[in-house]
N, C-alpha and C positions, 0 to 999 in steps of 0.2 A: 504494500500500500504506500503510495507517495504522499509525503507531507505537503500541505499547502504552504506556500511561502507567503508570509504576512508582512506587509510593509511596516516601517517604523517611523516615528517622528523623532528627530534629533534636535535638541534645543541648543540654540546659540545665543548667548547673552543672558543677563540676569543671574540670579543665584543658582539656577539649575543648569548653567552652561555645560554642555557636553552630555547631558542626560539623554538616554535613548529610551523611548517608550514604544513598546510593541503594541500595534493596533490590533483590535479584536474584530470579529465580524459584526459586533454591535456598533451602533453609531457612537462617535466620540465628540462630545461637546467641548468647545474651547471658549473661555471667557473669563471674566473677573469674578463671577459668583462662586462661592465656596462649594456649590453642588456640581460644578462643571468637572469633567474628567481631566482636563488640563486647565489649570488656573493661571492666568496671566495677571500679575499685580501691576496694573498700569491704568490710571484714571481715564485714558483715551479709549480703552477697550470696553466694549459693552458687557453687561452682566452675562449674557449668553450671546456671544459674538458670531461664532461660526460652528459648522458641523462637518465632520468628516465621516463619510458613510460608504459602504460597499454597494456597488450597483452591478448589473450585468456587464456594463462597459468597463468597470474598474473602480478604483477608489476616487471619490469626488469630494470637493470642498463646496459647501453651500453657506451662503450668508444667512444669518438668522435675524434679518431686519436690523442690523447694527447701524449705528449712527455714522461711523467712519468707514465701514466696509472692510473686507479682507483684501489683501494684496497677494498675488502670486507672481513671483519674479518681478516685483515692483510695478505691477499693473493691477489697478483696482478691478476686481471681478464684478463689481456692482451686484445686481440681484441674480446674475446668471450662475449656473452651476459650472464648476471648473474641474475637468478631469486631471488628476494629479499624476505626474510622471516622476520617475526617479530623479532626485536632485532638485525638484521644485522647492522654492523658498517661499514660505508663507509668512506674512507679516500682518498683524492686526492693527488697524489705524496707523498712527504715526510712530508707534512704539519701536524700540530698537531691538526687542527680542524677536528672533526668527525661529521658525520651525521648519526643518528640512525633511522632506520625504525621502526615505531610503528603503529600498527593497532588501529583504534579508538575503544573506549570502546563500547560494545553493547548498542544500544539505543541512541548513540550520533547522533545528527542531521547532515545531510550532508550539506556542504556549497558549493554553486555553484560559488561563486566569485573567482576571480583569486588569486593565492597564494600570500602571502606577498613577496614583493621584499626585500629580506634579503641581507644586505651587511655584509658579514662574515669576521671579522678581524682575521688574523692569530696571534697566540701567538709566540713571538720572542724567 
């Protein structure tokens, strides 16, 4: 049986710089609120800013009606869904913390447990 390769979010900036978070098949909510799966401590980030979800096309980023929008590779995605590719750089609002999508190395074991609850601190 072949293991499914799950993408990861790698955090650059803030107090969790370098942390890698394994994505699960469940939606991953990113935002400032403490109930989010990935918490970004930045006042420019909405409480529930964006969502990463599996679709038949692949992993996509969706805006959750945020005030400042998510950016992929420095382009505002607006209200549209954005298909994420390996190496895509996600930024929320004007914050300096970036989340990079990485595909797991071939042969890496899939983890079924819930993603790490990351409290991401913004760099002032």
